[in-house]
mmCIF file of the C-alpha atoms, coordinates in Angstrom:
data_MODEL
# 
_entry.id   MODEL 
# 
loop_
_atom_site.group_PDB 
_atom_site.id 
_atom_site.type_symbol 
_atom_site.label_atom_id 
_atom_site.label_alt_id 
_atom_site.label_comp_id 
_atom_site.label_asym_id 
_atom_site.label_entity_id 
_atom_site.label_seq_id 
_atom_site.pdbx_PDB_ins_code 
_atom_site.Cartn_x 
_atom_site.Cartn_y 
_atom_site.Cartn_z 
_atom_site.occupancy 
_atom_site.B_iso_or_equiv 
_atom_site.pdbx_formal_charge 
_atom_site.auth_seq_id 
_atom_site.auth_comp_id 
_atom_site.auth_asym_id 
_atom_site.auth_atom_id 
_atom_site.pdbx_PDB_model_num 
ATOM 1   C CA . UNK A 1 1   ? -14.317 -71.527 1.358   1.00 0.00 ? 1   UNK A CA 1 
ATOM 2   C CA . UNK A 1 2   ? -13.938 -69.734 -1.981  1.00 0.00 ? 2   UNK A CA 1 
ATOM 3   C CA . UNK A 1 3   ? -12.204 -71.323 -4.929  1.00 0.00 ? 3   UNK A CA 1 
ATOM 4   C CA . UNK A 1 4   ? -10.277 -69.113 -7.332  1.00 0.00 ? 4   UNK A CA 1 
ATOM 5   C CA . UNK A 1 5   ? -8.292  -70.392 -10.290 1.00 0.00 ? 5   UNK A CA 1 
ATOM 6   C CA . UNK A 1 6   ? -5.488  -68.375 -11.794 1.00 0.00 ? 6   UNK A CA 1 
ATOM 7   C CA . UNK A 1 7   ? -3.670  -68.833 -15.086 1.00 0.00 ? 7   UNK A CA 1 
ATOM 8   C CA . UNK A 1 8   ? -0.442  -67.137 -16.134 1.00 0.00 ? 8   UNK A CA 1 
ATOM 9   C CA . UNK A 1 9   ? -0.968  -65.641 -19.594 1.00 0.00 ? 9   UNK A CA 1 
ATOM 10  C CA . UNK A 1 10  ? 2.626   -64.505 -20.149 1.00 0.00 ? 10  UNK A CA 1 
ATOM 11  C CA . UNK A 1 11  ? 4.178   -61.030 -20.069 1.00 0.00 ? 11  UNK A CA 1 
ATOM 12  C CA . UNK A 1 12  ? 3.500   -60.695 -16.293 1.00 0.00 ? 12  UNK A CA 1 
ATOM 13  C CA . UNK A 1 13  ? -0.256  -61.003 -16.860 1.00 0.00 ? 13  UNK A CA 1 
ATOM 14  C CA . UNK A 1 14  ? -2.507  -63.331 -14.833 1.00 0.00 ? 14  UNK A CA 1 
ATOM 15  C CA . UNK A 1 15  ? -6.165  -64.202 -15.355 1.00 0.00 ? 15  UNK A CA 1 
ATOM 16  C CA . UNK A 1 16  ? -8.029  -64.988 -12.121 1.00 0.00 ? 16  UNK A CA 1 
ATOM 17  C CA . UNK A 1 17  ? -11.445 -66.655 -12.185 1.00 0.00 ? 17  UNK A CA 1 
ATOM 18  C CA . UNK A 1 18  ? -13.785 -66.720 -9.184  1.00 0.00 ? 18  UNK A CA 1 
ATOM 19  C CA . UNK A 1 19  ? -15.162 -70.237 -9.516  1.00 0.00 ? 19  UNK A CA 1 
ATOM 20  C CA . UNK A 1 20  ? -18.552 -69.756 -7.817  1.00 0.00 ? 20  UNK A CA 1 
ATOM 21  C CA . UNK A 1 21  ? -19.541 -66.831 -10.074 1.00 0.00 ? 21  UNK A CA 1 
ATOM 22  C CA . UNK A 1 22  ? -17.272 -67.043 -13.099 1.00 0.00 ? 22  UNK A CA 1 
ATOM 23  C CA . UNK A 1 23  ? -16.186 -63.408 -12.587 1.00 0.00 ? 23  UNK A CA 1 
ATOM 24  C CA . UNK A 1 24  ? -12.754 -62.721 -14.064 1.00 0.00 ? 24  UNK A CA 1 
ATOM 25  C CA . UNK A 1 25  ? -9.973  -60.322 -13.094 1.00 0.00 ? 25  UNK A CA 1 
ATOM 26  C CA . UNK A 1 26  ? -6.831  -59.734 -15.117 1.00 0.00 ? 26  UNK A CA 1 
ATOM 27  C CA . UNK A 1 27  ? -3.712  -58.491 -13.336 1.00 0.00 ? 27  UNK A CA 1 
ATOM 28  C CA . UNK A 1 28  ? -0.683  -56.922 -14.942 1.00 0.00 ? 28  UNK A CA 1 
ATOM 29  C CA . UNK A 1 29  ? 2.670   -55.900 -13.547 1.00 0.00 ? 29  UNK A CA 1 
ATOM 30  C CA . UNK A 1 30  ? 2.949   -52.130 -13.113 1.00 0.00 ? 30  UNK A CA 1 
ATOM 31  C CA . UNK A 1 31  ? 5.148   -50.068 -15.394 1.00 0.00 ? 31  UNK A CA 1 
ATOM 32  C CA . UNK A 1 32  ? 7.591   -49.386 -12.543 1.00 0.00 ? 32  UNK A CA 1 
ATOM 33  C CA . UNK A 1 33  ? 8.068   -53.147 -12.141 1.00 0.00 ? 33  UNK A CA 1 
ATOM 34  C CA . UNK A 1 34  ? 8.687   -54.209 -15.740 1.00 0.00 ? 34  UNK A CA 1 
ATOM 35  C CA . UNK A 1 35  ? 5.027   -54.510 -16.736 1.00 0.00 ? 35  UNK A CA 1 
ATOM 36  C CA . UNK A 1 36  ? 2.662   -52.774 -19.103 1.00 0.00 ? 36  UNK A CA 1 
ATOM 37  C CA . UNK A 1 37  ? 0.396   -51.365 -16.382 1.00 0.00 ? 37  UNK A CA 1 
ATOM 38  C CA . UNK A 1 38  ? -2.690  -52.155 -18.467 1.00 0.00 ? 38  UNK A CA 1 
ATOM 39  C CA . UNK A 1 39  ? -4.696  -53.632 -15.575 1.00 0.00 ? 39  UNK A CA 1 
ATOM 40  C CA . UNK A 1 40  ? -4.743  -53.751 -11.800 1.00 0.00 ? 40  UNK A CA 1 
ATOM 41  C CA . UNK A 1 41  ? -1.464  -54.977 -10.373 1.00 0.00 ? 41  UNK A CA 1 
ATOM 42  C CA . UNK A 1 42  ? -1.657  -57.583 -7.605  1.00 0.00 ? 42  UNK A CA 1 
ATOM 43  C CA . UNK A 1 43  ? -0.740  -54.915 -5.044  1.00 0.00 ? 43  UNK A CA 1 
ATOM 44  C CA . UNK A 1 44  ? -3.435  -52.602 -6.489  1.00 0.00 ? 44  UNK A CA 1 
ATOM 45  C CA . UNK A 1 45  ? -5.929  -55.386 -5.812  1.00 0.00 ? 45  UNK A CA 1 
ATOM 46  C CA . UNK A 1 46  ? -4.643  -55.732 -2.260  1.00 0.00 ? 46  UNK A CA 1 
ATOM 47  C CA . UNK A 1 47  ? -5.158  -52.025 -1.556  1.00 0.00 ? 47  UNK A CA 1 
ATOM 48  C CA . UNK A 1 48  ? -8.537  -52.109 -3.291  1.00 0.00 ? 48  UNK A CA 1 
ATOM 49  C CA . UNK A 1 49  ? -9.511  -55.156 -1.234  1.00 0.00 ? 49  UNK A CA 1 
ATOM 50  C CA . UNK A 1 50  ? -8.849  -53.194 1.950   1.00 0.00 ? 50  UNK A CA 1 
ATOM 51  C CA . UNK A 1 51  ? -11.264 -50.440 0.921   1.00 0.00 ? 51  UNK A CA 1 
ATOM 52  C CA . UNK A 1 52  ? -13.892 -52.857 -0.376  1.00 0.00 ? 52  UNK A CA 1 
ATOM 53  C CA . UNK A 1 53  ? -13.681 -54.932 2.799   1.00 0.00 ? 53  UNK A CA 1 
ATOM 54  C CA . UNK A 1 54  ? -14.133 -51.894 5.040   1.00 0.00 ? 54  UNK A CA 1 
ATOM 55  C CA . UNK A 1 55  ? -17.093 -50.756 2.929   1.00 0.00 ? 55  UNK A CA 1 
ATOM 56  C CA . UNK A 1 56  ? -18.622 -54.238 3.118   1.00 0.00 ? 56  UNK A CA 1 
ATOM 57  C CA . UNK A 1 57  ? -18.335 -54.330 6.925   1.00 0.00 ? 57  UNK A CA 1 
ATOM 58  C CA . UNK A 1 58  ? -19.832 -50.843 7.116   1.00 0.00 ? 58  UNK A CA 1 
ATOM 59  C CA . UNK A 1 59  ? -22.570 -51.956 4.715   1.00 0.00 ? 59  UNK A CA 1 
ATOM 60  C CA . UNK A 1 60  ? -23.486 -54.899 6.945   1.00 0.00 ? 60  UNK A CA 1 
ATOM 61  C CA . UNK A 1 61  ? -23.747 -52.559 9.923   1.00 0.00 ? 61  UNK A CA 1 
ATOM 62  C CA . UNK A 1 62  ? -25.758 -50.055 7.892   1.00 0.00 ? 62  UNK A CA 1 
ATOM 63  C CA . UNK A 1 63  ? -28.204 -52.711 6.696   1.00 0.00 ? 63  UNK A CA 1 
ATOM 64  C CA . UNK A 1 64  ? -28.714 -53.997 10.239  1.00 0.00 ? 64  UNK A CA 1 
ATOM 65  C CA . UNK A 1 65  ? -29.235 -50.475 11.615  1.00 0.00 ? 65  UNK A CA 1 
ATOM 66  C CA . UNK A 1 66  ? -31.334 -48.999 8.804   1.00 0.00 ? 66  UNK A CA 1 
ATOM 67  C CA . UNK A 1 67  ? -28.656 -46.616 7.516   1.00 0.00 ? 67  UNK A CA 1 
ATOM 68  C CA . UNK A 1 68  ? -28.217 -45.813 3.842   1.00 0.00 ? 68  UNK A CA 1 
ATOM 69  C CA . UNK A 1 69  ? -24.579 -45.720 2.736   1.00 0.00 ? 69  UNK A CA 1 
ATOM 70  C CA . UNK A 1 70  ? -25.302 -46.054 -0.973  1.00 0.00 ? 70  UNK A CA 1 
ATOM 71  C CA . UNK A 1 71  ? -23.341 -43.611 -3.048  1.00 0.00 ? 71  UNK A CA 1 
ATOM 72  C CA . UNK A 1 72  ? -20.312 -43.623 -0.759  1.00 0.00 ? 72  UNK A CA 1 
ATOM 73  C CA . UNK A 1 73  ? -17.247 -42.989 -2.906  1.00 0.00 ? 73  UNK A CA 1 
ATOM 74  C CA . UNK A 1 74  ? -13.785 -44.224 -1.981  1.00 0.00 ? 74  UNK A CA 1 
ATOM 75  C CA . UNK A 1 75  ? -10.344 -43.023 -3.067  1.00 0.00 ? 75  UNK A CA 1 
ATOM 76  C CA . UNK A 1 76  ? -7.473  -45.464 -2.607  1.00 0.00 ? 76  UNK A CA 1 
ATOM 77  C CA . UNK A 1 77  ? -3.798  -44.541 -2.785  1.00 0.00 ? 77  UNK A CA 1 
ATOM 78  C CA . UNK A 1 78  ? -1.114  -47.196 -2.482  1.00 0.00 ? 78  UNK A CA 1 
ATOM 79  C CA . UNK A 1 79  ? 2.531   -46.352 -1.882  1.00 0.00 ? 79  UNK A CA 1 
ATOM 80  C CA . UNK A 1 80  ? 5.191   -48.963 -2.359  1.00 0.00 ? 80  UNK A CA 1 
ATOM 81  C CA . UNK A 1 81  ? 8.245   -49.466 -0.149  1.00 0.00 ? 81  UNK A CA 1 
ATOM 82  C CA . UNK A 1 82  ? 11.573  -50.943 -1.175  1.00 0.00 ? 82  UNK A CA 1 
ATOM 83  C CA . UNK A 1 83  ? 13.947  -53.562 0.247   1.00 0.00 ? 83  UNK A CA 1 
ATOM 84  C CA . UNK A 1 84  ? 11.937  -55.670 0.020   1.00 0.00 ? 84  UNK A CA 1 
ATOM 85  C CA . UNK A 1 85  ? 9.475   -54.290 -2.539  1.00 0.00 ? 85  UNK A CA 1 
ATOM 86  C CA . UNK A 1 86  ? 6.103   -54.319 -0.810  1.00 0.00 ? 86  UNK A CA 1 
ATOM 87  C CA . UNK A 1 87  ? 3.115   -52.146 -0.010  1.00 0.00 ? 87  UNK A CA 1 
ATOM 88  C CA . UNK A 1 88  ? 4.296   -49.545 2.485   1.00 0.00 ? 88  UNK A CA 1 
ATOM 89  C CA . UNK A 1 89  ? 1.168   -47.439 2.963   1.00 0.00 ? 89  UNK A CA 1 
ATOM 90  C CA . UNK A 1 90  ? -2.456  -47.401 1.922   1.00 0.00 ? 90  UNK A CA 1 
ATOM 91  C CA . UNK A 1 91  ? -4.621  -44.289 2.176   1.00 0.00 ? 91  UNK A CA 1 
ATOM 92  C CA . UNK A 1 92  ? -8.364  -44.866 2.025   1.00 0.00 ? 92  UNK A CA 1 
ATOM 93  C CA . UNK A 1 93  ? -10.586 -41.791 1.849   1.00 0.00 ? 93  UNK A CA 1 
ATOM 94  C CA . UNK A 1 94  ? -14.330 -42.308 2.223   1.00 0.00 ? 94  UNK A CA 1 
ATOM 95  C CA . UNK A 1 95  ? -16.557 -39.583 0.791   1.00 0.00 ? 95  UNK A CA 1 
ATOM 96  C CA . UNK A 1 96  ? -19.694 -40.271 2.774   1.00 0.00 ? 96  UNK A CA 1 
ATOM 97  C CA . UNK A 1 97  ? -23.111 -39.552 1.250   1.00 0.00 ? 97  UNK A CA 1 
ATOM 98  C CA . UNK A 1 98  ? -24.984 -36.352 2.000   1.00 0.00 ? 98  UNK A CA 1 
ATOM 99  C CA . UNK A 1 99  ? -27.261 -37.723 4.706   1.00 0.00 ? 99  UNK A CA 1 
ATOM 100 C CA . UNK A 1 100 ? -27.914 -37.088 8.376   1.00 0.00 ? 100 UNK A CA 1 
ATOM 101 C CA . UNK A 1 101 ? -25.694 -39.332 10.533  1.00 0.00 ? 101 UNK A CA 1 
ATOM 102 C CA . UNK A 1 102 ? -25.494 -38.931 14.288  1.00 0.00 ? 102 UNK A CA 1 
ATOM 103 C CA . UNK A 1 103 ? -22.105 -38.490 15.934  1.00 0.00 ? 103 UNK A CA 1 
ATOM 104 C CA . UNK A 1 104 ? -22.530 -41.988 17.404  1.00 0.00 ? 104 UNK A CA 1 
ATOM 105 C CA . UNK A 1 105 ? -23.222 -43.505 13.966  1.00 0.00 ? 105 UNK A CA 1 
ATOM 106 C CA . UNK A 1 106 ? -20.196 -41.730 12.497  1.00 0.00 ? 106 UNK A CA 1 
ATOM 107 C CA . UNK A 1 107 ? -17.950 -42.987 15.313  1.00 0.00 ? 107 UNK A CA 1 
ATOM 108 C CA . UNK A 1 108 ? -19.169 -46.563 14.915  1.00 0.00 ? 108 UNK A CA 1 
ATOM 109 C CA . UNK A 1 109 ? -18.749 -46.535 11.134  1.00 0.00 ? 109 UNK A CA 1 
ATOM 110 C CA . UNK A 1 110 ? -15.241 -45.106 11.425  1.00 0.00 ? 110 UNK A CA 1 
ATOM 111 C CA . UNK A 1 111 ? -14.296 -47.659 14.107  1.00 0.00 ? 111 UNK A CA 1 
ATOM 112 C CA . UNK A 1 112 ? -15.477 -50.504 11.858  1.00 0.00 ? 112 UNK A CA 1 
ATOM 113 C CA . UNK A 1 113 ? -12.644 -49.685 9.422   1.00 0.00 ? 113 UNK A CA 1 
ATOM 114 C CA . UNK A 1 114 ? -10.194 -51.299 11.823  1.00 0.00 ? 114 UNK A CA 1 
ATOM 115 C CA . UNK A 1 115 ? -12.233 -54.478 12.207  1.00 0.00 ? 115 UNK A CA 1 
ATOM 116 C CA . UNK A 1 116 ? -12.422 -55.707 8.624   1.00 0.00 ? 116 UNK A CA 1 
ATOM 117 C CA . UNK A 1 117 ? -10.648 -58.996 7.815   1.00 0.00 ? 117 UNK A CA 1 
ATOM 118 C CA . UNK A 1 118 ? -8.273  -57.420 5.277   1.00 0.00 ? 118 UNK A CA 1 
ATOM 119 C CA . UNK A 1 119 ? -7.146  -54.741 7.746   1.00 0.00 ? 119 UNK A CA 1 
ATOM 120 C CA . UNK A 1 120 ? -6.552  -57.408 10.376  1.00 0.00 ? 120 UNK A CA 1 
ATOM 121 C CA . UNK A 1 121 ? -4.692  -59.639 7.895   1.00 0.00 ? 121 UNK A CA 1 
ATOM 122 C CA . UNK A 1 122 ? -2.205  -57.075 6.587   1.00 0.00 ? 122 UNK A CA 1 
ATOM 123 C CA . UNK A 1 123 ? 1.120   -56.790 8.402   1.00 0.00 ? 123 UNK A CA 1 
ATOM 124 C CA . UNK A 1 124 ? 1.426   -54.000 10.933  1.00 0.00 ? 124 UNK A CA 1 
ATOM 125 C CA . UNK A 1 125 ? 4.280   -52.762 8.721   1.00 0.00 ? 125 UNK A CA 1 
ATOM 126 C CA . UNK A 1 126 ? 1.684   -51.692 6.146   1.00 0.00 ? 126 UNK A CA 1 
ATOM 127 C CA . UNK A 1 127 ? 0.504   -48.285 7.315   1.00 0.00 ? 127 UNK A CA 1 
ATOM 128 C CA . UNK A 1 128 ? -3.249  -48.003 6.810   1.00 0.00 ? 128 UNK A CA 1 
ATOM 129 C CA . UNK A 1 129 ? -4.735  -44.510 6.919   1.00 0.00 ? 129 UNK A CA 1 
ATOM 130 C CA . UNK A 1 130 ? -8.522  -44.120 6.919   1.00 0.00 ? 130 UNK A CA 1 
ATOM 131 C CA . UNK A 1 131 ? -10.151 -40.724 6.381   1.00 0.00 ? 131 UNK A CA 1 
ATOM 132 C CA . UNK A 1 132 ? -13.891 -40.129 6.473   1.00 0.00 ? 132 UNK A CA 1 
ATOM 133 C CA . UNK A 1 133 ? -15.244 -37.010 4.832   1.00 0.00 ? 133 UNK A CA 1 
ATOM 134 C CA . UNK A 1 134 ? -18.788 -36.405 6.016   1.00 0.00 ? 134 UNK A CA 1 
ATOM 135 C CA . UNK A 1 135 ? -20.959 -34.198 3.798   1.00 0.00 ? 135 UNK A CA 1 
ATOM 136 C CA . UNK A 1 136 ? -22.933 -32.630 6.617   1.00 0.00 ? 136 UNK A CA 1 
# 
């Protein structure tokens, strides 16, 4: 169980502290929702969490199967929906490192995207698109 404390700072800004480590994240409302857009919005963090979770699950597999995924770069695009305002779609593009991966390894890594806890937690109404760009 992880303990996180959050404090409202005013002006739609929240400071979140991860109690075990002391790491801090500030969130801000986006400009299109009456905020300043000076930090991640809560929905930005949600979309980012999806990508980070997938990468973590892939990283566990890679470690256990002697694969090197270091240097993988990820692009995340979040699109909002209205009525009610919510995340409608998340695109996650993985730019895989320039290494030799077998077709089997590629298939397993791509399949893992749909097994991460964040993917499984988000409503089916949130469209999640995963794209893997393999260098070789």
